N, C-alpha and C positions, 0 to 999 in steps of 0.2 A: 113480666112486663118490662119494657125498656125504661131507661133513665128519663127523667123529665128534663128537657133542655132548658138551659138558662140563657146567659148572655154571651157576648162575643168580646174577646180580648185580642187586640192587634198589637204586636210587638215589632218595633222597627229600630234597628241599629242606625245611628246617624250616618249621613253621607260621608264620603271621604273627607278627612280634615287636612289642613295644610301640613300638619305634622305626620299624618299617615303617609302623605306624599313624599315627605323628606326622610321617612324611615326612622322617626324619633319616638322614644317612649313619651307618651302624652299624659296619661293618668288624669290628675286634677288640674293640670294647666289648661287655661281657658282659651284655646285656640279656635280660630274660625274654620268654617268649611272651605275646601278648595273649590275652584270652578266646577270640577267634576262632581264634588260633593253636593253643591247646590242642584246640579242637574239630576243626580241620583235621587235626591229628596223629592224633587218635582215629579220624577218618574214614579217613585213610590206612591205619591199622591194620585197620579193618573191611574195606576193599577187599582187602587182602592176605589177611585171614582167610578171606574168601569164596572166594578162589582156592586155599585150602588150603595156602598157603605156610608152611613152617617153616624157620627159620634155623639155621645151624650156628655162626655168629659174627656179631657186629655191630661196625661201626666208626663212630666219630663224632669230632667236633672237641673241643677243650677248652672250648667255649662252651656255656652252659646251654641256649640255645634249640634247638641241635641235639641235645643230650643228652636233653632232656625230650621232644622229638619221637620219638627212638628209644625212650625208655621207654614212651610211649603206644602205639607200634606193637607193641612186644614184649608189652605187657600184653594188647593186643587179640588177638594170635595165641596167647596162653597160654604165653608164654615169658619171663615175668618172671624175672630172674636169669641170663639167657643171658650168656655171656662177651662183654663189650663192651670194645673197645680204643679209648681216647681219645688223639688225637694232634693237635698243632697244625698238622701238615702239611695237615689237612683244614679248617683255619679259613677263614673268609671272607677275601676280599681285604682287605688293610689299606688303608684310605682315608686314612691319614696325617692331614694338617692338616684334611681335610674331616670327619673323624670327629666326630660329635655335632652337626654343623651341619644346620640345615634346608636342604633342597635349593633352595628358593626364595631363602633368604638367601645361599647360596653363589653362586647365579647373579647376585645383585645385587653381590656382592663381586668376583667374577672375570669375570663376563660369561657370558651364555647359551652362547656358542660354546665357550669354554674349558672350562666344566663338562661340556658335552656330549662334548668330546674326551676328558676324563678318564674319564667314565662309559662311553663307547662305543667307545673305540679299543682295539686289542689290546695295544699296546706303549708307550703313553704313561702314566706313573704320575702321580697327583696329588702335590703337594709332600709329601715325607716318607712316601709310601705306596708301594703296589705297583701295577703294571699287571697285566692279566690274564695276560700272558706270564710275569711274575714269579711269579704265583700258581701257574701250571702247572709252573714249575720246582721247586716243592716238592711239588705234588700227584702229578705223574707218577711220580717215583721211588718215592714211598711206595706208590702203587697197585701198581706192578710188583713191588716187593720184599715188601710186607706183605699186600696184599689179593688180588691176582690169583692167587697160588698156591692159596688156599682155593677159588677158583672153578674153576681148572683141575683140581683134584683131585676135582671133582664136587660141591663144596659149594654151599649157598645162602647168600649173603652180603648183609647189609643195610648200606648206607652212608647215614647220616643226616648231611647237611652243609649247605652254603650255596650260594646262587645262583652265585657265581663260582668256588668250588672245584669245584662240580659241572660248571659250564661247561667248565673246564679238562679235566676227566676225560672229558666227553662229546666234546670236540674230538678227543681221542686215539682214543676208541672208535669214533666215527663218521667219522673221517678228514676233519674239517671244516677249512676255512682260518680264519685269524684274522679275516678279514672276515665269514665266515659265522657264527662262533661268537658274536661280539658282538651279533648280531641275534637270537640264540636267547633266547626268554623261557621261564623255568621257573616254573611255578605253585607257590605255597607248599602243601606237604602233598600234592603229586601224585606218586605212585610211578611210576617208570620201570623196567620189568622187562626186563633184558637176559638173553638166553641166549647163552652163548659156545661157540664150537667149541674143540676140544682144542688148536688152534694159536693161541688167544686172539683170533681174529677173531669178529665179531658174527654169530650165527646168526639172531637175531630181536630186535626191540625193540618194546615195547608200553607206551604211556602209559595209566595207569589214571585217566582223568579222573573 
């Protein structure tokens, strides 16, 4: 017998931010979307609207770039005013002392190799910041206790968050290793639609490019 299907989980990395555009480490700094970012978020909503998806609840971080992306998506699917839960567990990885620095300037200060290790290793945090493993340590429990129950009860759930908080979540959903997950590139404003089985395993995964 096949698995019993449960609900749908839609993950979206926020649209391009003003600091993505300027090549700055952002982390927990609360910067806005760029003009392109607003457009990417609206396009994400249009893709989901064309699929006929309607949400039961939305989750996002406490940072405005993720919240505004969620707002654009919900407007596009005709669900402005949907219950939306904001929690810092879904915040971007904290880049600590790198936050606000231009990535090229950081390479000049600490060296190309060291900055690469901070950006692309699984468990080495930058000074004063979080590693991807640290980020997962707050994302996973929040997902299991607060988000997953809505999906397993048959709901359709939107999560609008950040590159690294979503990487941590995808690592658990897809059973990826630390080495595999740091190589995963997530496009801004690109929805990933998961359908879960009743036992919380992944039935299907589709990227809406």
